[in-house]
PDB file of N, CA, C and O in Angstrom:
ATOM      1  N   UNK A   1       7.336 149.768 106.545  1.00  0.00           N
ATOM      2  CA  UNK A   1       7.733 150.419 107.770  1.00  0.00           C
ATOM      3  C   UNK A   1       6.517 150.876 108.574  1.00  0.00           C
ATOM      4  O   UNK A   1       6.437 150.652 109.782  1.00  0.00           O
ATOM      5  N   UNK A   2       5.586 151.511 107.894  1.00  0.00           N
ATOM      6  CA  UNK A   2       4.385 151.984 108.563  1.00  0.00           C
ATOM      7  C   UNK A   2       3.532 150.821 109.069  1.00  0.00           C
ATOM      8  O   UNK A   2       2.924 150.906 110.136  1.00  0.00           O
ATOM      9  N   UNK A   3       3.491 149.735 108.293  1.00  0.00           N
ATOM     10  CA  UNK A   3       2.713 148.568 108.702  1.00  0.00           C
ATOM     11  C   UNK A   3       3.322 147.898 109.934  1.00  0.00           C
ATOM     12  O   UNK A   3       2.587 147.474 110.827  1.00  0.00           O
ATOM     13  N   UNK A   4       4.629 147.797 109.996  1.00  0.00           N
ATOM     14  CA  UNK A   4       5.268 147.164 111.155  1.00  0.00           C
ATOM     15  C   UNK A   4       5.084 148.014 112.402  1.00  0.00           C
ATOM     16  O   UNK A   4       4.863 147.482 113.490  1.00  0.00           O
ATOM     17  N   UNK A   5       5.175 149.339 112.251  1.00  0.00           N
ATOM     18  CA  UNK A   5       4.955 150.218 113.401  1.00  0.00           C
ATOM     19  C   UNK A   5       3.517 150.123 113.903  1.00  0.00           C
ATOM     20  O   UNK A   5       3.271 150.064 115.108  1.00  0.00           O
ATOM     21  N   UNK A   6       2.582 150.108 112.973  1.00  0.00           N
ATOM     22  CA  UNK A   6       1.187 150.011 113.390  1.00  0.00           C
ATOM     23  C   UNK A   6       0.893 148.650 114.010  1.00  0.00           C
ATOM     24  O   UNK A   6       0.074 148.562 114.925  1.00  0.00           O
ATOM     25  N   UNK A   7       1.536 147.594 113.538  1.00  0.00           N
ATOM     26  CA  UNK A   7       1.370 146.261 114.111  1.00  0.00           C
ATOM     27  C   UNK A   7       1.921 146.222 115.536  1.00  0.00           C
ATOM     28  O   UNK A   7       1.278 145.681 116.436  1.00  0.00           O
ATOM     29  N   UNK A   8       3.091 146.783 115.740  1.00  0.00           N
ATOM     30  CA  UNK A   8       3.701 146.822 117.069  1.00  0.00           C
ATOM     31  C   UNK A   8       2.839 147.643 118.034  1.00  0.00           C
ATOM     32  O   UNK A   8       2.631 147.244 119.179  1.00  0.00           O
ATOM     33  N   UNK A   9       2.352 148.765 117.575  1.00  0.00           N
ATOM     34  CA  UNK A   9       1.503 149.624 118.423  1.00  0.00           C
ATOM     35  C   UNK A   9       0.201 148.908 118.775  1.00  0.00           C
ATOM     36  O   UNK A   9      -0.254 148.989 119.916  1.00  0.00           O
ATOM     37  N   UNK A  10      -0.399 148.215 117.823  1.00  0.00           N
ATOM     38  CA  UNK A  10      -1.651 147.515 118.103  1.00  0.00           C
ATOM     39  C   UNK A  10      -1.425 146.367 119.091  1.00  0.00           C
ATOM     40  O   UNK A  10      -2.270 146.112 119.949  1.00  0.00           O
ATOM     41  N   UNK A  11      -0.289 145.676 118.972  1.00  0.00           N
ATOM     42  CA  UNK A  11       0.032 144.606 119.933  1.00  0.00           C
ATOM     43  C   UNK A  11       0.227 145.191 121.326  1.00  0.00           C
ATOM     44  O   UNK A  11      -0.250 144.614 122.303  1.00  0.00           O
ATOM     45  N   UNK A  12       0.902 146.296 121.437  1.00  0.00           N
ATOM     46  CA  UNK A  12       1.102 146.942 122.741  1.00  0.00           C
ATOM     47  C   UNK A  12      -0.228 147.392 123.348  1.00  0.00           C
ATOM     48  O   UNK A  12      -0.442 147.267 124.554  1.00  0.00           O
ATOM     49  N   UNK A  13      -1.109 147.912 122.510  1.00  0.00           N
ATOM     50  CA  UNK A  13      -2.424 148.348 123.004  1.00  0.00           C
ATOM     51  C   UNK A  13      -3.216 147.160 123.535  1.00  0.00           C
ATOM     52  O   UNK A  13      -3.852 147.260 124.584  1.00  0.00           O
ATOM     53  N   UNK A  14      -3.184 146.043 122.825  1.00  0.00           N
ATOM     54  CA  UNK A  14      -3.893 144.840 123.268  1.00  0.00           C
ATOM     55  C   UNK A  14      -3.310 144.334 124.584  1.00  0.00           C
ATOM     56  O   UNK A  14      -4.058 143.954 125.484  1.00  0.00           O
ATOM     57  N   UNK A  15      -1.990 144.325 124.705  1.00  0.00           N
ATOM     58  CA  UNK A  15      -1.354 143.888 125.944  1.00  0.00           C
ATOM     59  C   UNK A  15      -1.724 144.795 127.119  1.00  0.00           C
ATOM     60  O   UNK A  15      -2.047 144.307 128.202  1.00  0.00           O
ATOM     61  N   UNK A  16      -1.679 146.081 126.915  1.00  0.00           N
ATOM     62  CA  UNK A  16      -2.029 147.017 127.988  1.00  0.00           C
ATOM     63  C   UNK A  16      -3.501 146.888 128.386  1.00  0.00           C
ATOM     64  O   UNK A  16      -3.847 146.965 129.564  1.00  0.00           O
ATOM     65  N   UNK A  17      -4.344 146.694 127.400  1.00  0.00           N
ATOM     66  CA  UNK A  17      -5.771 146.537 127.696  1.00  0.00           C
ATOM     67  C   UNK A  17      -6.026 145.262 128.473  1.00  0.00           C
ATOM     68  O   UNK A  17      -6.831 145.261 129.404  1.00  0.00           O
ATOM     69  N   UNK A  18      -5.358 144.172 128.111  1.00  0.00           N
ATOM     70  CA  UNK A  18      -5.573 142.909 128.812  1.00  0.00           C
ATOM     71  C   UNK A  18      -5.066 142.985 130.248  1.00  0.00           C
ATOM     72  O   UNK A  18      -5.694 142.437 131.154  1.00  0.00           O
ATOM     73  N   UNK A  19      -3.945 143.653 130.466  1.00  0.00           N
ATOM     74  CA  UNK A  19      -3.411 143.809 131.828  1.00  0.00           C
ATOM     75  C   UNK A  19      -4.370 144.641 132.679  1.00  0.00           C
ATOM     76  O   UNK A  19      -4.634 144.294 133.830  1.00  0.00           O
ATOM     77  N   UNK A  20      -4.883 145.713 132.132  1.00  0.00           N
ATOM     78  CA  UNK A  20      -5.791 146.558 132.911  1.00  0.00           C
ATOM     79  C   UNK A  20      -7.104 145.840 133.202  1.00  0.00           C
ATOM     80  O   UNK A  20      -7.686 146.037 134.269  1.00  0.00           O
ATOM     81  N   UNK A  21      -7.579 145.015 132.276  1.00  0.00           N
ATOM     82  CA  UNK A  21      -8.812 144.268 132.512  1.00  0.00           C
ATOM     83  C   UNK A  21      -8.631 143.204 133.578  1.00  0.00           C
ATOM     84  O   UNK A  21      -9.519 143.008 134.408  1.00  0.00           O
ATOM     85  N   UNK A  22      -7.504 142.515 133.574  1.00  0.00           N
ATOM     86  CA  UNK A  22      -7.283 141.487 134.595  1.00  0.00           C
ATOM     87  C   UNK A  22      -7.124 142.124 135.975  1.00  0.00           C
ATOM     88  O   UNK A  22      -7.597 141.565 136.964  1.00  0.00           O
ATOM     89  N   UNK A  23      -6.477 143.265 136.060  1.00  0.00           N
ATOM     90  CA  UNK A  23      -6.361 143.955 137.342  1.00  0.00           C
ATOM     91  C   UNK A  23      -7.720 144.421 137.844  1.00  0.00           C
ATOM     92  O   UNK A  23      -8.007 144.336 139.038  1.00  0.00           O
ATOM     93  N   UNK A  24      -8.544 144.905 136.948  1.00  0.00           N
ATOM     94  CA  UNK A  24      -9.871 145.382 137.344  1.00  0.00           C
ATOM     95  C   UNK A  24     -10.747 144.230 137.807  1.00  0.00           C
ATOM     96  O   UNK A  24     -11.612 144.428 138.660  1.00  0.00           O
ATOM     97  N   UNK A  25     -10.552 143.051 137.276  1.00  0.00           N
ATOM     98  CA  UNK A  25     -11.365 141.910 137.675  1.00  0.00           C
ATOM     99  C   UNK A  25     -10.942 141.353 139.017  1.00  0.00           C
ATOM    100  O   UNK A  25     -11.773 140.766 139.710  1.00  0.00           O
ATOM    101  N   UNK A  26      -9.706 141.507 139.413  1.00  0.00           N
ATOM    102  CA  UNK A  26      -9.226 140.956 140.670  1.00  0.00           C
ATOM    103  C   UNK A  26      -9.617 141.800 141.880  1.00  0.00           C
ATOM    104  O   UNK A  26      -9.798 141.249 142.966  1.00  0.00           O
ATOM    105  N   UNK A  27      -9.750 143.088 141.732  1.00  0.00           N
ATOM    106  CA  UNK A  27      -9.987 143.960 142.877  1.00  0.00           C
ATOM    107  C   UNK A  27     -11.317 143.718 143.588  1.00  0.00           C
ATOM    108  O   UNK A  27     -11.312 143.688 144.819  1.00  0.00           O
ATOM    109  N   UNK A  28     -12.453 143.542 142.914  1.00  0.00           N
ATOM    110  CA  UNK A  28     -13.692 143.308 143.656  1.00  0.00           C
ATOM    111  C   UNK A  28     -13.669 142.033 144.482  1.00  0.00           C
ATOM    112  O   UNK A  28     -14.243 142.012 145.571  1.00  0.00           O
ATOM    113  N   UNK A  29     -13.038 140.986 144.017  1.00  0.00           N
ATOM    114  CA  UNK A  29     -12.996 139.751 144.789  1.00  0.00           C
ATOM    115  C   UNK A  29     -12.158 139.926 146.052  1.00  0.00           C
ATOM    116  O   UNK A  29     -12.498 139.377 147.099  1.00  0.00           O
ATOM    117  N   UNK A  30     -11.078 140.677 145.963  1.00  0.00           N
ATOM    118  CA  UNK A  30     -10.276 140.940 147.152  1.00  0.00           C
ATOM    119  C   UNK A  30     -11.084 141.732 148.172  1.00  0.00           C
ATOM    120  O   UNK A  30     -11.006 141.475 149.373  1.00  0.00           O
ATOM    121  N   UNK A  31     -11.853 142.688 147.689  1.00  0.00           N
ATOM    122  CA  UNK A  31     -12.683 143.496 148.570  1.00  0.00           C
ATOM    123  C   UNK A  31     -13.738 142.619 149.239  1.00  0.00           C
ATOM    124  O   UNK A  31     -14.023 142.785 150.425  1.00  0.00           O
ATOM    125  N   UNK A  32     -14.313 141.696 148.490  1.00  0.00           N
ATOM    126  CA  UNK A  32     -15.329 140.796 149.027  1.00  0.00           C
ATOM    127  C   UNK A  32     -14.731 139.877 150.084  1.00  0.00           C
ATOM    128  O   UNK A  32     -15.369 139.616 151.104  1.00  0.00           O
ATOM    129  N   UNK A  33     -13.508 139.380 149.854  1.00  0.00           N
ATOM    130  CA  UNK A  33     -12.861 138.504 150.816  1.00  0.00           C
ATOM    131  C   UNK A  33     -12.622 139.221 152.141  1.00  0.00           C
ATOM    132  O   UNK A  33     -12.862 138.647 153.203  1.00  0.00           O
ATOM    133  N   UNK A  34     -12.158 140.456 152.096  1.00  0.00           N
ATOM    134  CA  UNK A  34     -11.910 141.183 153.333  1.00  0.00           C
ATOM    135  C   UNK A  34     -13.213 141.483 154.047  1.00  0.00           C
ATOM    136  O   UNK A  34     -13.271 141.434 155.275  1.00  0.00           O
ATOM    137  N   UNK A  35     -14.270 141.798 153.289  1.00  0.00           N
ATOM    138  CA  UNK A  35     -15.563 142.063 153.912  1.00  0.00           C
ATOM    139  C   UNK A  35     -16.109 140.796 154.564  1.00  0.00           C
ATOM    140  O   UNK A  35     -16.684 140.859 155.651  1.00  0.00           O
ATOM    141  N   UNK A  36     -15.937 139.656 153.916  1.00  0.00           N
ATOM    142  CA  UNK A  36     -16.405 138.399 154.473  1.00  0.00           C
ATOM    143  C   UNK A  36     -15.650 138.060 155.740  1.00  0.00           C
ATOM    144  O   UNK A  36     -16.251 137.589 156.706  1.00  0.00           O
ATOM    145  N   UNK A  37     -14.340 138.289 155.758  1.00  0.00           N
ATOM    146  CA  UNK A  37     -13.565 137.986 156.959  1.00  0.00           C
ATOM    147  C   UNK A  37     -13.942 138.911 158.104  1.00  0.00           C
ATOM    148  O   UNK A  37     -13.935 138.487 159.259  1.00  0.00           O
ATOM    149  N   UNK A  38     -14.270 140.165 157.814  1.00  0.00           N
ATOM    150  CA  UNK A  38     -14.706 141.098 158.853  1.00  0.00           C
ATOM    151  C   UNK A  38     -16.044 140.638 159.426  1.00  0.00           C
ATOM    152  O   UNK A  38     -16.241 140.664 160.641  1.00  0.00           O
ATOM    153  N   UNK A  39     -16.963 140.217 158.556  1.00  0.00           N
ATOM    154  CA  UNK A  39     -18.258 139.720 159.027  1.00  0.00           C
ATOM    155  C   UNK A  39     -18.068 138.469 159.867  1.00  0.00           C
ATOM    156  O   UNK A  39     -18.740 138.303 160.885  1.00  0.00           O
ATOM    157  N   UNK A  40     -17.165 137.588 159.460  1.00  0.00           N
ATOM    158  CA  UNK A  40     -16.904 136.363 160.211  1.00  0.00           C
ATOM    159  C   UNK A  40     -16.369 136.692 161.598  1.00  0.00           C
ATOM    160  O   UNK A  40     -16.769 136.072 162.584  1.00  0.00           O
ATOM    161  N   UNK A  41     -15.467 137.665 161.677  1.00  0.00           N
ATOM    162  CA  UNK A  41     -14.924 138.076 162.974  1.00  0.00           C
ATOM    163  C   UNK A  41     -16.019 138.656 163.861  1.00  0.00           C
ATOM    164  O   UNK A  41     -16.051 138.380 165.060  1.00  0.00           O
ATOM    165  N   UNK A  42     -16.924 139.462 163.285  1.00  0.00           N
ATOM    166  CA  UNK A  42     -18.020 140.033 164.060  1.00  0.00           C
ATOM    167  C   UNK A  42     -18.956 138.948 164.580  1.00  0.00           C
ATOM    168  O   UNK A  42     -19.399 138.995 165.728  1.00  0.00           O
ATOM    169  N   UNK A  43     -19.251 137.974 163.728  1.00  0.00           N
ATOM    170  CA  UNK A  43     -20.125 136.875 164.144  1.00  0.00           C
ATOM    171  C   UNK A  43     -19.463 136.077 165.256  1.00  0.00           C
ATOM    172  O   UNK A  43     -20.120 135.681 166.219  1.00  0.00           O
ATOM    173  N   UNK A  44     -18.156 135.840 165.123  1.00  0.00           N
ATOM    174  CA  UNK A  44     -17.444 135.086 166.150  1.00  0.00           C
ATOM    175  C   UNK A  44     -17.458 135.820 167.493  1.00  0.00           C
ATOM    176  O   UNK A  44     -17.611 135.194 168.542  1.00  0.00           O
ATOM    177  N   UNK A  45     -17.300 137.145 167.459  1.00  0.00           N
ATOM    178  CA  UNK A  45     -17.353 137.925 168.701  1.00  0.00           C
ATOM    179  C   UNK A  45     -18.731 137.830 169.348  1.00  0.00           C
ATOM    180  O   UNK A  45     -18.844 137.690 170.566  1.00  0.00           O
ATOM    181  N   UNK A  46     -19.786 137.908 168.519  1.00  0.00           N
ATOM    182  CA  UNK A  46     -21.142 137.796 169.055  1.00  0.00           C
ATOM    183  C   UNK A  46     -21.383 136.419 169.660  1.00  0.00           C
ATOM    184  O   UNK A  46     -21.987 136.304 170.727  1.00  0.00           O
ATOM    185  N   UNK A  47     -20.917 135.383 168.989  1.00  0.00           N
ATOM    186  CA  UNK A  47     -21.093 134.023 169.502  1.00  0.00           C
ATOM    187  C   UNK A  47     -20.330 133.827 170.812  1.00  0.00           C
ATOM    188  O   UNK A  47     -20.823 133.168 171.727  1.00  0.00           O
ATOM    189  N   UNK A  48     -19.134 134.396 170.901  1.00  0.00           N
ATOM    190  CA  UNK A  48     -18.366 134.306 172.144  1.00  0.00           C
ATOM    191  C   UNK A  48     -19.087 135.032 173.281  1.00  0.00           C
ATOM    192  O   UNK A  48     -19.099 134.560 174.418  1.00  0.00           O
ATOM    193  N   UNK A  49     -19.683 136.175 172.968  1.00  0.00           N
ATOM    194  CA  UNK A  49     -20.417 136.934 173.979  1.00  0.00           C
ATOM    195  C   UNK A  49     -21.636 136.147 174.456  1.00  0.00           C
ATOM    196  O   UNK A  49     -21.926 136.117 175.652  1.00  0.00           O
ATOM    197  N   UNK A  50     -22.345 135.514 173.530  1.00  0.00           N
ATOM    198  CA  UNK A  50     -23.515 134.709 173.900  1.00  0.00           C
ATOM    199  C   UNK A  50     -23.084 133.521 174.752  1.00  0.00           C
ATOM    200  O   UNK A  50     -23.736 133.201 175.746  1.00  0.00           O
ATOM    201  N   UNK A  51     -21.997 132.871 174.371  1.00  0.00           N
ATOM    202  CA  UNK A  51     -21.529 131.698 175.114  1.00  0.00           C
ATOM    203  C   UNK A  51     -21.060 132.064 176.515  1.00  0.00           C
ATOM    204  O   UNK A  51     -21.174 131.249 177.431  1.00  0.00           O
ATOM    205  N   UNK A  52     -20.539 133.262 176.701  1.00  0.00           N
ATOM    206  CA  UNK A  52     -20.020 133.670 178.004  1.00  0.00           C
ATOM    207  C   UNK A  52     -21.120 134.091 178.971  1.00  0.00           C
ATOM    208  O   UNK A  52     -20.939 134.000 180.185  1.00  0.00           O
ATOM    209  N   UNK A  53     -22.249 134.546 178.458  1.00  0.00           N
ATOM    210  CA  UNK A  53     -23.331 135.053 179.304  1.00  0.00           C
ATOM    211  C   UNK A  53     -24.457 134.024 179.368  1.00  0.00           C
ATOM    212  O   UNK A  53     -25.037 133.662 178.344  1.00  0.00           O
ATOM    213  N   UNK A  54     -24.760 133.560 180.574  1.00  0.00           N
ATOM    214  CA  UNK A  54     -25.776 132.498 180.722  1.00  0.00           C
ATOM    215  C   UNK A  54     -27.166 132.982 180.316  1.00  0.00           C
ATOM    216  O   UNK A  54     -27.947 132.205 179.766  1.00  0.00           O
ATOM    217  N   UNK A  55     -27.489 134.238 180.573  1.00  0.00           N
ATOM    218  CA  UNK A  55     -28.805 134.764 180.194  1.00  0.00           C
ATOM    219  C   UNK A  55     -28.951 134.792 178.674  1.00  0.00           C
ATOM    220  O   UNK A  55     -29.970 134.363 178.135  1.00  0.00           O
ATOM    221  N   UNK A  56     -27.941 135.293 177.998  1.00  0.00           N
ATOM    222  CA  UNK A  56     -27.984 135.313 176.534  1.00  0.00           C
ATOM    223  C   UNK A  56     -28.014 133.896 175.962  1.00  0.00           C
ATOM    224  O   UNK A  56     -28.687 133.635 174.964  1.00  0.00           O
ATOM    225  N   UNK A  57     -27.287 132.994 176.595  1.00  0.00           N
ATOM    226  CA  UNK A  57     -27.254 131.615 176.136  1.00  0.00           C
ATOM    227  C   UNK A  57     -28.644 130.981 176.231  1.00  0.00           C
ATOM    228  O   UNK A  57     -29.063 130.277 175.311  1.00  0.00           O
ATOM    229  N   UNK A  58     -29.348 131.216 177.309  1.00  0.00           N
ATOM    230  CA  UNK A  58     -30.701 130.666 177.481  1.00  0.00           C
ATOM    231  C   UNK A  58     -31.676 131.305 176.487  1.00  0.00           C
ATOM    232  O   UNK A  58     -32.535 130.619 175.932  1.00  0.00           O
ATOM    233  N   UNK A  59     -31.546 132.610 176.262  1.00  0.00           N
ATOM    234  CA  UNK A  59     -32.411 133.268 175.282  1.00  0.00           C
ATOM    235  C   UNK A  59     -32.180 132.706 173.884  1.00  0.00           C
ATOM    236  O   UNK A  59     -33.132 132.505 173.129  1.00  0.00           O
ATOM    237  N   UNK A  60     -30.931 132.454 173.539  1.00  0.00           N
ATOM    238  CA  UNK A  60     -30.625 131.892 172.224  1.00  0.00           C
ATOM    239  C   UNK A  60     -31.186 130.479 172.093  1.00  0.00           C
ATOM    240  O   UNK A  60     -31.734 130.120 171.050  1.00  0.00           O
ATOM    241  N   UNK A  61     -31.052 129.694 173.127  1.00  0.00           N
ATOM    242  CA  UNK A  61     -31.610 128.330 173.085  1.00  0.00           C
ATOM    243  C   UNK A  61     -33.137 128.371 172.954  1.00  0.00           C
ATOM    244  O   UNK A  61     -33.715 127.587 172.202  1.00  0.00           O
ATOM    245  N   UNK A  62     -33.787 129.277 173.679  1.00  0.00           N
ATOM    246  CA  UNK A  62     -35.249 129.411 173.574  1.00  0.00           C
ATOM    247  C   UNK A  62     -35.660 129.804 172.152  1.00  0.00           C
ATOM    248  O   UNK A  62     -36.624 129.264 171.610  1.00  0.00           O
ATOM    249  N   UNK A  63     -34.938 130.732 171.561  1.00  0.00           N
ATOM    250  CA  UNK A  63     -35.257 131.140 170.186  1.00  0.00           C
ATOM    251  C   UNK A  63     -35.061 129.989 169.213  1.00  0.00           C
ATOM    252  O   UNK A  63     -35.874 129.787 168.311  1.00  0.00           O
ATOM    253  N   UNK A  64     -33.997 129.243 169.393  1.00  0.00           N
ATOM    254  CA  UNK A  64     -33.753 128.105 168.509  1.00  0.00           C
ATOM    255  C   UNK A  64     -34.836 127.038 168.679  1.00  0.00           C
ATOM    256  O   UNK A  64     -35.271 126.430 167.701  1.00  0.00           O
ATOM    257  N   UNK A  65     -35.264 126.815 169.903  1.00  0.00           N
ATOM    258  CA  UNK A  65     -36.316 125.825 170.157  1.00  0.00           C
ATOM    259  C   UNK A  65     -37.641 126.269 169.548  1.00  0.00           C
ATOM    260  O   UNK A  65     -38.365 125.455 168.975  1.00  0.00           O
ATOM    261  N   UNK A  66     -37.962 127.557 169.668  1.00  0.00           N
ATOM    262  CA  UNK A  66     -39.205 128.055 169.085  1.00  0.00           C
ATOM    263  C   UNK A  66     -39.160 128.022 167.558  1.00  0.00           C
ATOM    264  O   UNK A  66     -40.161 127.735 166.902  1.00  0.00           O
ATOM    265  N   UNK A  67     -38.011 128.315 167.016  1.00  0.00           N
ATOM    266  CA  UNK A  67     -37.871 128.338 165.556  1.00  0.00           C
ATOM    267  C   UNK A  67     -37.994 126.929 164.962  1.00  0.00           C
ATOM    268  O   UNK A  67     -38.555 126.761 163.879  1.00  0.00           O
ATOM    269  N   UNK A  68     -37.478 125.932 165.657  1.00  0.00           N
ATOM    270  CA  UNK A  68     -37.478 124.556 165.157  1.00  0.00           C
ATOM    271  C   UNK A  68     -38.539 123.699 165.837  1.00  0.00           C
ATOM    272  O   UNK A  68     -38.404 122.477 165.894  1.00  0.00           O
ATOM    273  N   UNK A  69     -39.560 124.308 166.336  1.00  0.00           N
ATOM    274  CA  UNK A  69     -40.562 123.636 167.157  1.00  0.00           C
ATOM    275  C   UNK A  69     -41.171 122.404 166.481  1.00  0.00           C
ATOM    276  O   UNK A  69     -41.273 121.351 167.111  1.00  0.00           O
ATOM    277  N   UNK A  70     -41.566 122.514 165.243  1.00  0.00           N
ATOM    278  CA  UNK A  70     -42.270 121.429 164.567  1.00  0.00           C
ATOM    279  C   UNK A  70     -41.363 120.601 163.660  1.00  0.00           C
ATOM    280  O   UNK A  70     -41.845 119.684 162.996  1.00  0.00           O
ATOM    281  N   UNK A  71     -40.107 120.888 163.613  1.00  0.00           N
ATOM    282  CA  UNK A  71     -39.211 120.204 162.692  1.00  0.00           C
ATOM    283  C   UNK A  71     -38.246 119.310 163.482  1.00  0.00           C
ATOM    284  O   UNK A  71     -37.265 119.795 164.046  1.00  0.00           O
ATOM    285  N   UNK A  72     -38.528 118.013 163.516  1.00  0.00           N
ATOM    286  CA  UNK A  72     -37.704 117.095 164.284  1.00  0.00           C
ATOM    287  C   UNK A  72     -36.289 116.983 163.730  1.00  0.00           C
ATOM    288  O   UNK A  72     -35.335 116.804 164.488  1.00  0.00           O
ATOM    289  N   UNK A  73     -36.153 117.085 162.424  1.00  0.00           N
ATOM    290  CA  UNK A  73     -34.835 116.972 161.804  1.00  0.00           C
ATOM    291  C   UNK A  73     -33.920 118.104 162.257  1.00  0.00           C
ATOM    292  O   UNK A  73     -32.751 117.873 162.565  1.00  0.00           O
ATOM    293  N   UNK A  74     -34.443 119.318 162.297  1.00  0.00           N
ATOM    294  CA  UNK A  74     -33.640 120.459 162.770  1.00  0.00           C
ATOM    295  C   UNK A  74     -33.303 120.328 164.249  1.00  0.00           C
ATOM    296  O   UNK A  74     -32.215 120.702 164.688  1.00  0.00           O
ATOM    297  N   UNK A  75     -34.246 119.794 165.006  1.00  0.00           N
ATOM    298  CA  UNK A  75     -33.986 119.600 166.443  1.00  0.00           C
ATOM    299  C   UNK A  75     -32.862 118.607 166.645  1.00  0.00           C
ATOM    300  O   UNK A  75     -32.030 118.795 167.534  1.00  0.00           O
ATOM    301  N   UNK A  76     -32.815 117.562 165.850  1.00  0.00           N
ATOM    302  CA  UNK A  76     -31.745 116.567 165.975  1.00  0.00           C
ATOM    303  C   UNK A  76     -30.402 117.147 165.551  1.00  0.00           C
ATOM    304  O   UNK A  76     -29.369 116.765 166.100  1.00  0.00           O
ATOM    305  N   UNK A  77     -30.397 118.061 164.589  1.00  0.00           N
ATOM    306  CA  UNK A  77     -29.140 118.673 164.164  1.00  0.00           C
ATOM    307  C   UNK A  77     -28.554 119.569 165.254  1.00  0.00           C
ATOM    308  O   UNK A  77     -27.337 119.739 165.327  1.00  0.00           O
ATOM    309  N   UNK A  78     -29.399 120.133 166.089  1.00  0.00           N
ATOM    310  CA  UNK A  78     -28.911 120.993 167.169  1.00  0.00           C
ATOM    311  C   UNK A  78     -28.136 120.182 168.202  1.00  0.00           C
ATOM    312  O   UNK A  78     -27.224 120.710 168.839  1.00  0.00           O
ATOM    313  N   UNK A  79     -28.480 118.924 168.375  1.00  0.00           N
ATOM    314  CA  UNK A  79     -27.797 118.095 169.364  1.00  0.00           C
ATOM    315  C   UNK A  79     -26.574 117.542 168.741  1.00  0.00           C
ATOM    316  O   UNK A  79     -25.830 116.807 169.388  1.00  0.00           O
TER     317      UNK A  79
END
């Protein structure tokens, strides 16, 4: 009787521990996904702002040209 009770209790403890561990492992990835989507939205807003303003667009093109000045492969990827 005592052995069966202790066996049942140990099985329940293992089940509860496994459930809590799987829940703990899922939460950081969900947090990372939401943070990534927020960053993506911010980047998209900045890109839209640059595309809408001709001065910002020219400044961005100048920076890209200066950054890729000696690299023909990068220059071809921009086109």
